[in-house]
N, C-alpha and C positions, 0 to 999 in steps of 0.2 A: 473633350475628345483627347484621348492619350497620344502623346507624340510617339511616332514610331520611325525607326531607321532600319535600313538594311544592314545586317551584321555580316562584314565580309568573313568572318571566321566560320559562323554557323551557317552562312548563306540563307539565312531567314530574315524576314521582317519581323522586329522585336521592339517591345515597349521601351522607351527610353528611360533608363535608371541612372541618374547622376552618381557619381563615385562619392560626392560629398555627403556625409550622413544627414545633414540637415536638408539636403535636396535642392538647395537654391543656388549653389555655386558650380559653374561649369568652366573648365579649362579647355580651350581649343588651341591645337597647334597646327598651323597650316604652312604649306610650301609657299613661298613667294618667288620672286623672279630671280632667274639667272641673268646677271647684268652685263651681257656681251653684246647686247643690241637691245632695241625698243621692244617692250612687251607687244605682243600681237592679240587679235580678237580671241584666239583660243585660250590664251594665258588669261585674259580678262573674263572669260566665262567662268573659270574656276574662282577667281577672286570674287565675282559678283555673287556666286553661289555662297561663298563663305560669308559674304556681307549679309546676304539674305538670311542665312541660318543664325548668324549672330542677332540680327534684328528680331527674328522670330522668336528666339529664346528670350530675348529681352522683353518682348511683349508679354510673354508668359511668365514674367517676373523672375527670371533666373538673372543671376549676377554672372556676366561672361567676362572672362579674362583670356583675351586672344593674342597669341605670338605668331607672327609671320616671319619666317626666316628670309635672308637676302643672301643669295649664293654669289658671292663676289670673287671666288677662286675656284676654277675648274679648267678643264682643257680648252674650252672655247674662250674663257676670258684670258687665260695665259697665252694662247695663240694670238688673239687680237692684240693685246698688249706688245707682243713680240714684232708682229707685223707692223704696228703703229709706231714701234720703237720709242714707246713710252712706258713710264712705271704702271704697274697693274692698277694702283688706286686711282691714277689720272685717267686710265682708260675706262674704268667702270664708273667713275663719278657722273659723268653726264647721263648715263642710263639709269642710274639710281635716282638721279633728280627727275628724269623723264618719267620714271615710273610713279613717283610722288605726285607730279604734276597730273598724270593721266587718272590716277585714282581719285584725285581732287575733282577733276572734270567730270568723271562719271559718278561722283558722289558715293564712293565707296568709303564705308566708315573704316577710318584708320585702325589698325591693330593697337593693342597696348603697348607691344614691344616689336622691334624689327631687328633682331639680332643678325649681324652680318658674319659670315664665315671667317673673316679676317679680323674681327674685334678680338683684341688681345685677351680680353677677359675669357672669352669662348675658346680661344686657342689654347690658352693655359689649362681649362677644364677639359678639352678634348686630349691634351697630352696626358693629364692625370688619368683620365679613364683608359686611354690606350696603354699606359704604363701598367695600370692594375690588371688589365686582360693578358698583357705579356707575363707579367709576374705569376699570374695564376694558370699559365699554359694554355690560355684560350686564344691567343694570338701570338704572331711571331714576326720579326723583320726579316725580309728577303735581302738577297745580296744588292738589290737596286735601292734599298732602303725603305720600300713600300712595306706597309704592316698589313698583314693578312689575318682575318678572324678564322679560326679553325672551326669551321660550321659542324664538323663531326663530333665536336666536343659539346654542342648544344642540341640535346634531342629533339627540341621542338622547333628548330630552325625550319623556316619554310612553311610551317603549318597555316599561318595567317593567309599566305598567298596560295596555299593548297600546292606547293611544290612537291613534286616526287623527286627527291634527291638523286635517286638512281637514275633518272632521266637527264639530268644536267650534264652538258657536254663540258669536259675539263679542258683546260689550256695550260701548257707548260712548255718548257724548252724543248722537250722531244716532240711536242705536237704542232710546231710551226710558230709563226709570229704571233706575238701578244697583241690583243687589241687594244684600244685606247687605255692609258693608265687608270682612268676613272670608270671606264665601263665595267660592267658586272662580269666576273669570271669566276671560275672555280678550277683549282687545280686537282689533278687526279687523286692527291692523297686527302681529299676532302676538305680543303681550305679555300675560303671565299674571298670576296671582294677587298680591296684594300680599304683600310679605315683609317 
């Protein structure tokens, strides 16, 4: 029986077609925890699904390479570190450790890689990518030093999520206070979330 998945873009159930021409290698990128507190049952529901997906693919003789990111810097981690009056890395460390202990307890198969948002290697690559976007006119740096992607320069922006860009509410200086720095927002001139 062919393996089938729901395709978010087409909104159809479709037969799985690996990108690898040999058809045996599968790369999976999954969202891991944001380490401002311990992960909860809702988080682990997603991690258990990812584990089951990987195991199922491997049972079908696919070679799976799975990456799960660790978000160790965002509004909640920064706020928590400030409230605790400790460095960010010291604030997030016990939650990272608890996450790995919990996945071990639940017998969730470890991903091959767990890149953290603060790993210098990834920070350097993010800076390179952001610089390239700015130099190509696809992003810009605002007065507060946040970098915004110009979604009006990318015609396919929002198609995967089926966004109607004309229906998104803009946020800017003339429209009242800004939401959280990391929250999704869009300025009236068609610019998007900070990157």
